[in-house]
N, C-alpha and C positions, 0 to 999 in steps of 0.2 A: 656552527656552533650549535648546532640542535642537541647532538649529543651531551654535552656539556650542560646546556639548558635544561634538556627534560631529567638529567640524573638529577643534578643539584635542585630543580623545581619539584620533581617528585617524592625527593627525600627529606624536604623541609616540608612539602604541603603533608604529606599521608605518613609516612614515618617518623617523624620529629614528635608531632602529637603523641603517638603510640608509646614510644618510646621517654617521653615526658612524664605519662601517666604509669608505666611500667617500673620507672624509680622515684616514684611517688609525688614529682614537681607538677602541682596546679598546670593545666594545659585546657585551654578552651577548646570548643569543635569537636561534635559530633560528627558520627559516619556520615549524615546526611550532607553537612556543613564541609566536612572535608572531603567528598564527593561533587561537590558543588565549585570548590575551589581548584579540586584537579581539572574536573570538565574546562573551566576558562582558560586554568594554563594549558593543557591537551592542545585545546583552539587557538591559541597564540592570542588571549583577549583579554587578559588580567586588565589592559588599559580601560576595555569598556565596564568591567566589573565595578573597577574602582568608582567611574565616572556615573553609570546609571542603575546599581544594584546595591542591596544593604550590605553594610559594612562589615566585617568581622576581622578578629585579629589572624584569623589563620590566613588570608589573604598574603602572599608571596610580593608583596608590593613594590619591590625591587626589579620586577622584572618587567614593568609597563612599557620602558624605552624598548625593551627587548622584541615585545610585542609589535612596537610600530614599527620598528625596523624590518621583522619579517611581513606584517602585514602591506609594505611598503613593496619588498622583492617580487612576493607574490604577485601584487598589482603591475608591477615596472613591466612584465613582457608584453601584457594585453597593451599598455602604453605606447610601447617601442613598435607594438605591431600598427596600430592606429594612425602612430606620428613621425612613423621613419624618416618621411622626407619632411617633417617641419618640426625637428627636434628642440628650433630656438622657440619655435613660438609655443613647444611644450612646456621648456623652460622656463618662458615667461608666464604663461598659466598656472605652472606651481607658484610663483611667486606670488600673484594676485591671488589666489586661494590663498595662501597663509595668510596674506594679509586681510582679507576680507575675512578671515576668521577671527582674526583682533580688533577687528571694527564690531562687529557682532556683539564681541565682548564690551563695548563701549556704548552703542547706541540699543540693543534689544534690552538689556535691564530698565532704559527709558520707558520701553512702550509695552512692558509686560512686567510678570509678577514674578520673575526672575530677578535674582541678588547679582551685582556684578561679581561677586565674590565665588558664587555657585557658577557664574559665566564661566569664571576663572578656572576654576578647578576643575570643570567637564576640558574646557579648550584644551587646556596644559597638555592631558594625556592622550590625545586625541591625534590621527595622523596629521587630518589635515592642518591644525595648529604648526605640525614642522615640515610642512612641505616646503619651505624659501628654504629651509637649512638645505635638503637633498638638492633642490631647485640647483641653490647658487653653487654649491659643490660640483654640481653635472656641468653650468655654464664656465665653471673653473676651467674642468677636465675639457670640456669641448675647444675653449678658446688654447687650452695650450697644446692637442691634439692638431687644431690648426692652425698652429704658429705662423707657419708659412703665408697663410693666407691674410692674418693680424701682425703682420711682423711689423711695418709701420705703427699701429697702435700699441706694440710691446713694446718698440722702441723707446715710443714718447712718454707712456704711462711707467715704464720701469727702470727711468734713469736714477742714479744712486741717491741724489738728493731727495727725490719721491719715496725712493724706499725706506730712507731714514727717517721720512715726518712719518709714514705710515706705521714704520716700526715703533716708534715713540707712541702714537694714538693705538696699536694694538698694547702694547705693556700697559698702557693706560688704561683701556678698556678691562682687558685680562684682572688686574689689580683691584679694578674700581676705581682709582682714580677718577675718570672721565666715566661719568655716570649719570642721568637724567631720571629722576624716580617715574616722570610720567611715562617715559618710555619701556623702563624695569616692569612698571606694575602690569601694563599691559601686554606685556615679552615684544615689544617691539624693537627693544635692540635686540633682537635676535638677528635683524637683518644687518646692522653694525657689526655685530659679531663674524657673522660669514663672510661679509666683504670683505673684512680685514684677515680672515683666513683665509680665504680665498686668493686675495692678494698677496700673502705672504706666502702662499704656497706654489705658488709663479715665480716669484721673486726670488725664492730658492733657489732654483734651478735656473734661472735667466744666466746668462752670461757675463755679466758684470752686478753680479750679486753680491750684497754688501754682508751677507750671512756666511759666505763663504764654509758650507758645512761638507768642503770636500776638500779639509785642507790638511796637508801632508802627513799630519801629525794622526790623523786617523786614517791612515792606510798604512799594510804592513806589507 
């Protein structure tokens, strides 16, 4: 993803303002601003720029989520080295950190001058706020990789009736039919989203899957 990220980012951050000015279209951003934006882009830190630095229209905002992913990928090898023999504890810790950041958005404004919205704006673009997403995905992969060890659990948790119920819940969540405003406001519904996603990923490859993604019509 780096070549695409860098090509797209540099083109829009550096070249676009120049082209706009050249063809007579007003474009904000002097050389200093462009270089600052480029620096954050190259360091995969656009999310930090959005959270803690003055805003300008030259920031390539759409890249903040890519920056979070790259920050995690840079951190992950170190975590694996430190917790190689304690992966389950690592995954649970990731969930707890994600939950804690959301609790801070609720309680920190009560004891400080920072507003709830400001806390939410900062938290939303930070890696710590997204650790439950990475963690749940890894828990799902871990369970499936060790499916022989968890055979009894998988057999009980992935019966066809339970799969059907979770599928309905998942569709309700996806289309916002099932939505709790309080959970959504503080991004606590992330836990519901990833739980549904993780469950359906295992359900899709289970022996008695109701999804039947390998239907003969798709085979050649």
